N, C-alpha and C positions, 0 to 999 in steps of 0.2 A: 643055809649056805649063801643065799643071795646077799644077806647083810655083809658077810665077809668079803664078797666080791665087790660090793659097792664101796666098802671101806678101802679096799685095795686100790680101786680106781681113783678114789678121792686122794689117797696118799700119793699115788703116782702123779696125779695132776698137780698136787701141791709141790712135790719135789721138782717137777718139770718147771713150774713157775719160778721157784726159788733159784733154780739153775740159770734161768734167763735173766736174773738180776732184778726181779720184781721186788719192790720195797717191802721189807718186813714190818709188821705193825710195831709201834713203839710200846714197850712194856710199861704197865702202870706202876706207880710207886707202891711198894708192898705194904706199907704201914701208914698210909695217909700222907699228909703234908711233909715235905722234906725241907730242912733248913738249908738256906743258901746265904752265904755271907759275901756282901759286896760293899766295898768302901767302909769296912768296919761296922756295917749295919746288918742285922739279921733279918732275913725275909723268909717267908714260907712259899714254896712252890708246890702246888697241888694239881697233879695231872689226873684227870678223870676221863671216863669213856666219852666219846664224841668225836675226836678227843678235844678236851678243853683244858687249858693250862691257866690256873689262877695264881697271880703273884700278889702277896699281901705282906703286912708286917704288923707288929703290935699296935703302933699308932697308925691310924688310917693314912693311906697314900693320897696324894693330891692329884687332881685332874691334870696338872702340869708335869707330872712325873712319869709320863709315858716312856721317855727314853731310858730312864733308870729302870723301870719295870721290864722293858725289853732287854736291857743288859742282864738283869737277873734271870730272865727266861733263857737267854742265850747261854749263860753259865750253867743253869740247870740242865738244859738239853746237851751241852757239851760234856757234862759229867756222865752222860749216858751214851756217849759216842755219836751224838746227833747234833742238830741245830734247830732253831725255831723254824717252823714251817714258813717258807717265804710268803705264802699266801695268807698267813694268820695275821689278821688285823687286831690290834689291841683296842679294847673297849673299857672305859672307866665305869665301874659298877660299885657303888656303895663302899668307897674307900679301898678298892682293890682294882687290879688290872687283869682283864680276862683276854686270853689269846685263843680264839677258836681255831683249831687245826693243830694245836700243841706242838710237839716236836716232829720233825720229818727226817 
């Protein structure tokens, strides 16, 4: 019986927080990387736990393409009713751009 009561208390607390406007966690992509097309170019947006959002494409991205990567990230997050976490800083890593913080 205690397990049921604990679950009920947890559920009540969760509902109370959501009623107060607490941010809900961003759902992960269901099947791995998602294609995003910007300026007629196909990119992959991969949101993983952390959250960490990685933007890549078939040909490696360059270190000077941070603005383009952020635009792709913005479009990906917007397609999920969100935006890039304003505190997510982009980092260039091995031909891709990584945004720690993902969508907010």
